[in-house]
N, C-alpha and C positions, 0 to 999 in steps of 0.2 A: 504492500501499500504506496502512498505515497499525502507528500502532502499531511496537517497537521488539525485534521478533522476530518473523522467516518459516522460511521449513521446505524442507528438499527432499524433495518422493517419486519413492522408484523404488515405480516398480509393475510386477513378473510378471506378466506371466501369457505362456500359452502359446492362440493359435489356432485354435478348435474349430471356426467354421465351413465353410472355406474349400476342401472340398469338396461343399457346397449352393450352389448357383447365386443360390438365394429361402432365406434367415436360416431363413425361417418354416413352411418348406417341409418337411414327414418323410414325405410319399406313400413309400407300401412302394417304388418305383421310384429306385435313385438312381440323381439324376445328375449328374456327374462335370466339373469345372470340369478344360480339359484342359490347365492347368498343376498340379492339382493332379493328375492321371493321374499328366502325367511326375514329378514331385517324387514322387511309390509305386511308382514305379519302379525308379527312385532311391535308393531308400528312406532318402530326404531328409525331413524335416520340411517344413511346411506353407512354412514362411519359408524357407527356403533353395530360391534359383534354380538348378534344375541350369544345368552348365557356365558356372556365377559362379565365380568368386576364392573367397567365402565354402563352394562347396562340398566341394571337398581339404580343408578347413581342417575345417572337422563332422567330413569321416567321420575323418580326425586326430583329433583331440580324444573320436568317436562309434563307436569299431567294430564296438558292435555292432547300431552300425543305428539307428532314429528305434524310436518308438513310445507315444503317450500318455500323462502324468502318472499320471494313473486309468486301473487293467485293474481295474476292482474295480466292473463291470455292476450286482452289483445297489441295491450301493453308491450307486448314479448314481442308481437304480432308488428309493431309500427316499424319493434328497432330492430326487425329483422336477425331476433333470438331465435336461430331455432335450435336450439339446447335449451330451452324453458317453454316452449310449445313446446314442443317433444317431452320434455319428464312434464308437466300437466296435464297436457293424451294420457301418459303413460300413468296418471293414478288418477284422472278422473275425463274417460272418453265428451263427457254431453261438453268438457269447457269452450273444446272452438268449439261448440256452437251457439253458444249459450251470446243472445240479441244488450251488445247496451240501453241505453234509457231511448236516446234514442234511435233502434230500430238496426244498427248496422252490427251485420257482424266478424268477422275472421277474416271472412277474404270483402269484408270490402276495403279493408283494411291493407293488405299486402294490395288490394290496383290501386289503391287514394295509392301510396305510397312507390307505386311499383316494382311494389319487392316475390318478382315472377318465383322462382326456390321457392317460396310460403307458398306461392301460389301451387302451385303443386302443389307443393304436398296436403296444403290445404284439402285440393281437388281426390287428390290420393283417400281421403278421408271423410266422401261424402261429405262435403259445405257444402248445404243451399245459392247454385250457379246463380240460380233469376231471380233471390228473391231480394227486394224490396228497399232502397233504406227505409226511414220512416214509416213504418210499420207496415209494411206496402205500397206506400204513395208517392216511394221517390227515384231516388235511380238503383241500380244495377250495379254489378262490381263494373261490369264491358261496357257502360256508362260511366264510371270514376276514370278504368283504365281510358278513356276518347279522351275525360273531357285536362285532365291533370296531363297522359303523359303521350296521344296522338292517336292514330289508327295503323303507324306503323315502328310503336313500339314490340318491344318484347314483349312485358303484359295481355298488353292489347291482342299481338297474335294471337297465346298461349288461349289466353277466355273464347276470345271466338274459336278456335281451333279446336275442343272441348263441348261447344255448345253453344255458349254463355250466351242472353239472349237479351237487346237493351229494356233498358222498362223502361226509359223514356223518353221525348223529343225532343237535344242535343242541337 
């Protein structure tokens, strides 16, 4: 080390990829690691080994059990955080289908942001392609892709190619 100063760095993280055998695999079929299944059955986070001395201490400190730090799937979609969206989906498959207070689903958010891979992920899990915002009176994901990125964009071409329909006149 050079210089007169040094710094200690503490990094706080939550392991998010422990449920899949391959960290880059986001296929619709969920492949659980045996250890992750055991942890889920015991309502433990993936970093606490069931049967270890830490298990009882963890349960005492967390009487309500374990859940991911982030539970906001829409925000994770907007940030294009595939790992968080996938882990939320694994914990609760309905999470990617929920509507916000304005009637937007996760595919609307992916289309508005132009996140093609996220849109592909959501499409593979049967998120409604043609749902309109505003609880049925607004724009479809295809409308949002066109409005924010144009008809030549990759996101528009993907949605159009898989059969998404326009929901409003733009």
